[in-house]
N, C-alpha and C positions, 0 to 999 in steps of 0.2 A: 395846446399840443396834446395829442392822444398817443399813449404808448401801451402796447399790449405786453403783458408779462406772463410767461409760461413757467411755473415752478415744476421742476421735473427731477427730483432726486433719484438716485440709483436704487436705493433699497426699497423693498416692498415685501412685507411678510405674507399678506393674504393672496397676492397675485404677483409673483416674481417678475420683474422687468416689464410690468404692464405699461410704464411710461414710454418705453421703446416701441411697444406694440401699437400704442394709440397716438404716437406723436404726429404722424402724417395726417391723421383725421383733423386735428386742430390746426396744424401747420398749413394744410391746403385751404382750410376755411379762411384763415387770416390773410393768406396771399390774395384771396378774392376780394377782400375788403379794401376800399379805396381811401380810407381816412386815417389809418394808423401811420404815424410818422415813423415808427420803429417797432420791431418785435424783439423783446429781450427774453432769452431762455436762461433761467437760473438753475444750474445743475452741477452735480459732482460726477456725472456719468460721461465718460469720454465718447461712448457710442452716440449718446444724444447730442453731444457737442458737435460731432461730425455731421449728424443729421441736420442740426440747426444751421451750420455753416453752408451746407448744400442748398438750403432754402434762402440763404442770404440774411439770416437772423443774427442778432448780436448776442454774444455769449457773456454771461455773468457767472464766473466760477464761484459756486457756493462754498463757503468755508466749512470745514469738517464739523465744527460745533453746531452747525445748522443742518446737518445731514441726517439726523435721527428722526424717529417717528413721533417723538414727544415735543417737537418744535412747532410753534404756532405759525400760521401764515403771516401774521403781523411781524413776527421776528424776522422772517425771510424778507418781507417787503422793506422793513427798516434797513436791513443790510444793503439791499439793492439801491434804495434811495440815497443812502450815504455813499456807497461806492461809486455810483454813476452820476452823482451831483445833479439830480433833477431839480429844476426850479420849482418854486412853491405852487405855481399854477399849472404844472404838468399834471395831466389826468392819466392815472395808471389804471389799466383794466386787467383784472385777474382772469386767467383762462386755465382751469383745471383740466388736465388731459383725460381723466376718467369720466368726465361728463361729455358723452359723445354726441348728443343731439345739440345742434346749434341752428338757429334760423336767423338769417341776416336781417329780416324785418324787425325782430325783437331788438337787436343791437342798434339798428338805425334809430328806432324809437327812443331807446335809452340815451343815445348820444344827443338827440334833439332836446331831451329833458335837461341833460347836463349843460348843454350849450346855451339854452334859452333862459335859464334862471340862476338863482343863487343856490345851486345845489353843490354841496361840497363832497357828498358821497351818495352812492346809490347801490342798492342790492335788491335782487329779486326775492319774492316771497311766494310760497304756495300754501294752500290751506293745510292746517295741521292734520296729520293722520289720526292722532289721538288727542282729544281735547284735554288741556291741562287741568281743567276742573274735575276730570274723572281719574286723575292719577294719584296714587297713594305710594307711601314708602313704609318700610317695616323698620321700626326702631329696635335694634338688637338689645339695647340696654333695658328698655321698659317693656319689651315684648308686645308692643302695640303698633297698630296700623295708624298712620297719620297722613292727612291730606297734604299734598304739596301746596295747594292753594285752598284755604278754608272757604267753603261755600256749602249751601244747602239747595242747590239747583237740582231738580229732579225731572224736569221735562227737557227733552233734547232741543226743542224749539226755543227754549229760554237761554241756552248757552250762547254767550257772546262769540262772535266769529274769531277764531284763533288762527294765527299765521305762523309759519316757521320759515326762517331764512333759507335760501338755497343759492349757492354761488354759481348759478347759471349766467346771470349778468351781475357784475360787481365791479364798481370803479370808484375812485376817490381822487381828490386833489392831493398832491404830495404834502401840502401844508396842513392837511387835515389828519394825516396818519397818526400823529401822537394822540389825537382825541378819540380814536377808534378803539374798540375792544379787540381781543385776540382774533375774532372772526371778521374784523374790518367793518364793524357796525357801531352806531351809537344812536341816541334818541333823535338826532336830527337827520339820520340817513333817509334818503328818499326811498319809499317802498315801491318797487316795481312789481305790482301784483300780476301773477301769471294765471291765465285762464286754465280751465280743466283740460282742454286739448293739449296745450303745451306741457302742462304738468304730467299728463299721462305718457308723454314721450320721453320724460327724463328718467334715465337710469344712470346712477353713479357707480361705475364698475370698480369695485374693490376686491372682488373675489372671482374665481372662474365661474361660479354659479351666477353672479351678476352678469357676466359676459354672455352666458347662455340665455339669460333673460332678455338681454339686449338683442341678441340675434333672433330670438323668437319674435320680439316686438317688430323688428324690421321685416321679418318674413310674413307675419300676420297682416301688417298694414301696407306693406309694399310701396310702390312708387307714389301713390296718392298721398302718403303721409309726409313726404319730403325727407324721410329717413334714408340712410344708406348704411350698409355694413362697412366697418373700417377694415 
């Protein structure tokens, strides 16, 4: 059984009420999908509750202790699984509202992977924007620069391929939740690698500037991209 989970807290410092603005974008997408048994909206926002009810989604009233910006998505998922008593084999899919681009082909492929093998969790990955071998930190105590990862690689072509997780596609079995880290990943998570075309369409809107970037992307690429403005 596949369940879609939309976390949508009321508060947002960088872009007030962005979840209200973007709710229909994800809600409409999920309504077109034919294989989700249920869509659950976890929120403390009464406006979003009304929007969710209008679409026929199930409401999970998020507790006040999990309504702050310092709360991990794992903490939210743990409360949802506990409150709604999902069985261990239930597959929960995370849908972040600020990730506006979604392609049904990608989600169908991810579902096939989860359904066809012994995959307990899956997350999409994109090529890292900055290679970790090139990253340094400044030690205030010693007044020295230190590498995050000790290495002496000096040619770009010798750098091993580096990937960063991106919650574009993300799902897991309820029984695996305790074994995942705060970002819902562990060493056994199936890596769903995204190609450059899909990666270039991803904009996670956390600020009004991000939203303008998204709108420009939609305008520049137009109908041929599969993008649409929310």
